[in-house]
C-alpha positions in Angstrom: -2.8 20.6 -12.8 -5.2 17.7 -13.4 -3.5 14.4 -13.4 -4.1 10.7 -13.0 -0.5 9.8 -12.6 -0.2 8.9 -9.1 -2.1 9.4 -5.8 1.3 10.8 -4.5 0.4 13.9 -6.4 -2.3 14.6 -4.3 -2.0 17.5 -1.8 -2.1 17.0 1.9 -5.6 16.6 3.2 -6.9 19.6 5.2 -7.6 17.1 8.5 -3.9 15.9 8.5 -2.5 19.5 7.9 -4.3 20.8 10.9 -3.3 17.6 12.7 0.2 18.5 12.1 -0.4 22.4 12.9 -2.0 21.1 16.3 1.2 19.2 17.0 3.4 22.2 16.8 2.6 23.6 20.2 5.5 24.1 22.1 8.5 22.0 23.1 8.2 18.0 22.8 10.5 15.2 23.7 12.3 14.2 20.4 12.5 10.7 18.6 8.9 9.6 19.2 8.8 10.0 23.1 6.0 12.6 22.9 2.4 12.7 23.8 1.2 12.7 20.2 3.2 9.3 19.4 1.7 7.9 22.8 -1.6 8.9 21.5 -0.8 7.1 18.3 0.3 3.8 20.1 -2.9 3.5 21.9 -4.8 4.0 18.6 -2.9 1.4 16.8 -3.9 -1.0 19.6 -7.4 -0.1 19.1 -7.2 -0.4 15.3 -4.9 -3.7 14.9 -5.2 -5.5 18.4 -3.5 -5.0 21.7 -0.2 -6.7 20.6 0.3 -4.1 17.8 3.3 -2.0 18.1 3.6 1.2 15.6 6.8 2.7 14.6 6.6 6.0 12.2 9.3 6.0 9.8 9.7 8.7 6.7 8.6 6.7 3.8 7.4 3.4 2.1 10.8 2.2 0.8 11.9 2.5 4.6 9.1 0.8 6.1 9.2 -2.0 3.7 13.2 -2.5 4.2 12.9 -2.4 8.0 9.8 -4.8 8.1 11.6 -7.4 6.0 14.9 -6.9 8.1 13.0 -7.3 11.2 11.1 -10.2 10.0 14.0 -12.3 8.6 17.5 -13.4 9.5 20.5 -12.2 8.0 20.5 -15.2 5.6 16.8 -15.0 4.8 15.0 -14.6 1.5 11.8 -12.8 0.7 8.9 -14.7 -1.3 7.0 -12.1 -3.4 5.4 -11.1 -6.8 7.2 -10.6 -9.8 5.8 -7.1 -10.0 6.0 -6.2 -6.1 7.5 -2.8 -5.2 10.3 -4.3 -3.2 11.2 -6.1 -6.2 11.0 -3.7 -9.3 10.6 -0.1 -7.8 13.0 0.2 -4.6 16.2 0.2 -6.6 17.3 -3.0 -4.9 17.0 -1.4 -1.3 16.0 -4.7 0.5 18.9 -6.5 -1.0 21.6 -3.3 -0.9 20.4 -2.1 2.6 18.5 -5.2 3.9 21.0 -7.9 2.6 18.0 -10.2 1.6 17.3 -12.0 -1.5 14.1 -11.4 -3.2 12.7 -14.4 -4.7 10.1 -13.4 -7.2 7.5 -15.6 -8.3 5.0 -15.1 -11.4 1.7 -13.5 -10.4 -1.8 -13.1 -11.9 -3.2 -9.7 -12.1 -0.6 -9.1 -9.3 -1.7 -11.7 -6.9 0.3 -15.0 -5.8 -1.3 -18.0 -4.2 0.1 -20.5 -1.9 2.1 -22.3 -4.5 4.5 -19.4 -4.0 5.5 -20.7 -0.7 5.3 -24.3 -1.9 8.1 -23.7 -4.7 10.8 -22.3 -2.3 9.9 -24.8 0.8 12.2 -27.1 -0.5 14.9 -24.8 -0.1 14.5 -24.7 3.7 17.9 -26.2 5.5 19.8 -26.5 2.1 23.1 -24.3 2.9 23.4 -23.6 -0.7 20.4 -21.6 -1.0 18.9 -18.3 0.5 16.4 -19.2 3.3 12.9 -18.1 2.6 11.8 -16.4 5.9 9.1 -14.0 5.0 6.1 -13.9 2.5 5.5 -10.3 1.3 2.3 -9.2 -0.1 1.0 -6.3 -1.4 -2.4 -4.7 -0.9 -3.7 -3.3 -3.0 -1.3 -5.1 -5.6 0.7 -3.2 -8.0 -2.0 -3.6 -10.8 -4.8 -2.4 -8.5 -6.3 -6.0 -7.4 -7.1 -6.6 -4.0 -6.6 -9.9 -2.0 -9.7 -11.4 -0.4 -9.8 -11.9 3.4 -10.0 -15.6 2.5 -7.1 -15.6 0.5 -4.8 -13.5 3.1 -5.7 -16.2 5.6 -4.9 -19.0 3.2 -1.5 -17.3 2.2 -0.7 -16.5 5.8 -1.5 -20.1 7.1 0.9 -21.7 4.4 3.4 -19.3 5.3 3.4 -19.9 8.9 3.1 -23.9 8.4 6.4 -23.4 6.5 7.8 -21.2 9.3 7.7 -18.2 7.5 6.6 -14.7 8.6 4.1 -12.7 6.8 4.8 -9.1 5.7 2.0 -6.9 3.7 3.3 -3.8 1.9 0.2 -1.6 2.6 0.9 1.4 0.6 -2.7 1.3 -0.3 -4.0 -1.0 2.6 -6.5 1.7 3.2 -8.1 1.2 -0.2 -8.1 -2.4 0.3 -10.3 -2.4 3.3 -12.6 -0.1 1.6 -13.3 -2.3 -1.3 -13.6 -5.6 0.9 -15.9 -3.3 3.2 -13.8 -4.4 6.4 -11.6 -2.6 8.9 -7.6 -2.5 8.8 -7.7 -5.3 11.5 -9.5 -7.9 9.3 -7.2 -8.1 6.8 -4.1 -7.7 8.8 -4.2 -9.2 12.6 -6.9 -11.4 12.1 -5.8 -13.1 9.0 -2.4 -13.8 10.5 -0.2 -11.1 8.7 2.9 -10.4 11.3 4.3 -7.2 10.0 2.7 -4.4 8.0 4.3 -1.2 6.0 1.2 1.3 6.8 0.7 3.8 4.1 -0.2 7.3 4.6 1.0 9.6 2.0 -1.0 7.9 -0.8 -4.0 8.6 1.2 -4.1 12.2 2.1 -0.9 12.2 4.1 2.1 14.9 3.9 5.4 12.4 4.4 5.8 9.4 6.4 4.5 5.9 7.0 4.7 3.3 9.6 5.9 -0.1 10.6 3.3 -1.7 12.3 4.4 -4.9 14.2 1.2 -7.2 14.9 2.9 -10.2 15.9 6.4 -11.5 17.4 5.9 -15.1 17.0 7.9 -17.4 15.0 11.9 -17.6 14.6 13.8 -15.1 16.3 15.1 -12.5 13.9 16.6 -8.9 13.7 19.6 -7.7 15.6 21.0 -10.4 18.2 18.1 -12.6 17.4 15.8 -10.3 18.8 11.9 -10.4 18.1 10.3 -7.8 15.3 9.0 -5.7 17.7 12.4 -5.4 19.4 14.4 -5.1 16.3 12.5 -2.3 14.7 13.6 0.5 16.9 17.6 -0.2 16.3 16.9 -1.1 12.4 14.7 2.1 12.3 17.7 4.1 13.6 20.6 2.3 11.9 18.7 2.8 8.2 18.3 6.4 8.8 14.3 6.2 9.1 14.0 8.0 12.6 12.8 11.5 12.5 14.0 13.5 15.3 10.8 15.3 15.2 8.6 12.2 15.1 5.6 13.8 16.4 4.8 15.3 13.3 4.7 12.1 11.6 2.8 10.5 14.2 -0.1 13.6 14.0 -0.5 12.6 10.2 -1.1 8.8 11.1 -3.3 9.8 14.1 -5.4 12.2 11.9 -5.9 9.3 9.3 -6.5 6.6 11.9 -8.3 8.5 14.4 -7.8 9.6 18.1 -8.0 7.0 20.6 -11.6 5.9 21.6 -13.3 6.7 18.0 -14.8 4.1 16.1 -12.1 2.3 14.2 -14.1 1.5 10.9 -17.0 2.5 9.1 -19.2 1.6 6.3 -17.6 2.2 3.2 -19.6 3.8 0.1 -20.1 1.7 -2.8 -18.2 2.5 -5.9 -21.7 3.7 -7.1 -22.1 6.5 -4.4 -21.5 9.5 -6.4 -19.4 11.1 -3.6 -17.5 8.0 -2.9 -17.5 9.1 0.6 -17.9 6.9 3.8 -19.7 9.5 5.9 -19.0 9.1 9.6 -15.9 6.8 9.1 -12.3 7.6 9.8 -10.3 9.6 7.6 -8.3 6.7 6.1 -11.6 5.3 5.0 -13.2 8.2 3.7 -10.2 8.9 1.6 -9.7 5.4 0.3 -13.8 5.2 -0.4 -13.3 8.2 -2.3 -10.4 7.4 -4.6 -11.7 4.2 -5.3 -15.1 5.6 -6.4 -13.6 7.7 -8.9 -11.5 5.0 -10.4 -14.8 3.2 -10.8 -16.2 6.1 -12.4 -13.5 6.2 -14.8 -13.7 2.6 -16.0 -17.3 3.1 -16.4 -17.4 6.2 -18.4 -14.5 4.6 -20.7 -17.1 1.9 -21.1 -20.2 3.8 -21.5 -18.2 6.2 -24.2 -17.9 3.1 -26.3 -14.3 3.7 -26.2 -13.7 0.1 -25.6 -12.2 -1.5 -28.9 -9.1 -3.9 -28.5 -6.2 -3.2 -30.8 -7.8 0.1 -32.0 -9.2 1.9 -29.3 -9.1 1.2 -25.3 -8.3 -2.1 -23.9 -9.1 -2.3 -20.1 -6.2 -4.6 -18.9 -7.2 -5.8 -15.2 -10.1 -5.6 -12.8 -10.5 -2.2 -11.3 -10.7 -3.2 -7.6 -9.3 0.3 -5.8 -8.2 3.4 -7.0 -6.5 2.7 -10.4 -7.5 1.8 -14.1 -4.7 0.1 -16.6 -5.7 0.3 -19.9 -3.9 0.0 -23.4 -4.5 2.3 -26.0 -2.7 4.0 -29.3 0.5 5.7 -28.3 -0.3 8.5 -30.5 -3.7 9.1 -28.6 -1.8 8.7 -25.2 0.4 11.4 -26.2 -2.7 13.8 -27.2 -4.3 13.0 -23.9 -1.4 13.7 -22.1 -1.2 17.3 -23.4 -4.3 17.6 -20.8 -3.5 15.2 -18.1 -0.3 13.8 -16.7 -0.2 9.8 -16.3 2.4 7.3 -16.8 3.0 4.7 -19.0 3.3 1.3 -17.7 4.4 -1.4 -20.2 4.3 -2.2 -23.8 1.1 -2.7 -25.6 0.0 -5.5 -27.5 1.6 -3.7 -30.7 4.5 -1.3 -31.3 2.1 1.1 -31.8 0.2 0.8 -28.3 1.0 1.3 -25.0 -0.3 0.3 -21.3 -1.1 3.4 -19.1 -2.0 3.6 -15.5 -4.5 6.2 -14.5 -4.7 6.5 -11.0 -7.2 8.3 -8.9 -6.5 10.0 -5.3 -8.7 11.3 -2.4 -9.1 14.9 -4.2 -9.7 13.4 -7.7 -13.3 14.7 -8.4 -16.3 13.6 -10.4 -15.7 16.5 -13.1 -12.0 15.5 -13.5 -13.0 12.2 -14.3 -15.8 13.2 -16.7 -13.6 15.7 -18.3 -10.8 12.9 -18.6 -13.2 10.5 -20.4 -13.9 13.2 -23.1 -10.5 13.8 -23.4 -9.6 10.3 -24.2 -12.8 10.0 -26.6 -11.7 13.3 -28.5 -7.7 11.8 -28.5 -9.2 8.4 -30.2 
């Protein structure tokens, strides 16, 4: 099936599948006390820094809820963007399960700035207000844009100055790093991020993500006032995110991050590189660089085909900085295209007869897929 619907549609990368098969070798201690998980912890320290502690979980919503619960007290609140996944697409899980108030602020192209912290800093100490405790950023944002290293540092510094911890929803963190040409540490640990929900399934994994605690500094939170790295193990079990056979989740993460002792990053290929590969880099980087390149090819193809005509043809909505293109086009044309390839409507268009759509590329998207899709869009218009 050809699709531009979601990178979750993509199959498991062969290297990840091979790692799962290799982990299926005899008995191993359950609940993460196995050799594969031990190697993953060692690798996390190499990738994110020696203070990093990694905890495999079953899915991204679980990773986000556990991270926020570990980073905030029971009376805490989470500052995030109005389009953040934790606010719009997790069925209220942070509130229902975590008991945390979401404080959503307007974003521009999915990004928020230090003023997001400033607007709620005055609530600190007011017993009548939910106490802001965490700044949660999505990298890549829900609209496909990327926070720069400098912007992340400024946001983290602002949050820390106000006494808040910083969480990153990194379901597509690899794509952001590939875009910026940096390693995972440079956009997390080195800019002051405290805790990360590390994605895997969207970048070649089978199932499972991870909570990565980067710092225990700051106000105590979690069960019995525990620091985040102490709280996560209990929260992971209490929220039904502890897999008995954790080794098979750890194996996937290890395949993406690389075995201990190997280079932690590489040189991502530019979007103009036909294959989009990052030769010699770890799998997370190779997959992300490729999917980014396919999205850039899709945008360039739409532009080169002369399909850009706001109000009549295609109107590209946001910068294409990772592996997704947002566009508006006539509803009737979108329905014609959908007869050939699946994708999702995102929002109403400029007028009732138009719709905003999301075209997502994945590690397995090919140049031929992209070029054929552009032709179908052109024919539908």
